[in-house]
N, C-alpha and C positions, 0 to 999 in steps of 0.2 A: 505566477506558473514556473517548477523548473520547464526548462528545456527539454530533459532527456529522465531518465529513472535514471536514480542514487544508484540500483543495482549494480553491482561492478561481470554480474556473469548474465544481464538481460542485453541482448542483442537487438532487440527490436522496441525499444522504449524511446521513440521519439517522442518529439513535442505534443505534437496529437496524437498521443496515448496517455498524461495524465491528466487526472483528472480527479476534484473532491471527492471523496468517499460521500456515497448516497447515505439516504436516511434509511432502506433496506439493506441496507448488509452492515447498520452498526450493529444490529443485532448480534451478530457471529462474530463479531469478536470478544476482547475478552472484556471481563467490570474494565480494569483499568485503566483504559482506550474509550472508554466510550463515554467520558466525560466533554460538556459543551464546550468548553472551553476548548479544545484539542486542535488545531487546523490540522484535517487527517492530507494527504492525498492516497490516491494508489494508480500501479499503471498498470493500463488492463491487455498489457501483450503479458506478461509475466506473476500481474496480480503481488507483485510488492509494496507493502504499506507503508507508509515514511512521512514524519511531522516535514509539514510543505517549506515553511519555514528554514529551518535547520536541513534535512534531506537524511534524522537521524530512522534508518530502516527500522519498525520495528515484526514487518513478519507480515508475515504470505498469504491473497485470502483468491480462493481459485484461479489462483496462474496455469494457464497451459501446462509450465516447467513443474509445479511442490504438486496438483490438480487438486480437484473438491475443498474448501474449509476453511476454518485458519488456522493457521503456522506460525504461528508467534515466534518468533528469533527470540534463542536461549542463552545468558553471557554469560 
């Protein structure tokens, strides 16, 4: 598990705030991210959703900074 949030804008995402995505949270994510093989984590401080292994940020879910709902990263 990462030691802190990978989002450069997150000021409070310490190790204790990094959790695996819960089953009930998957329903809000894009179809692309609902693959069972994906290992996703979420920062409970800012809502950053990222691939646990390489810390690639995919978007934000229900974060205090970006608000409620799923907001994917557009590249």
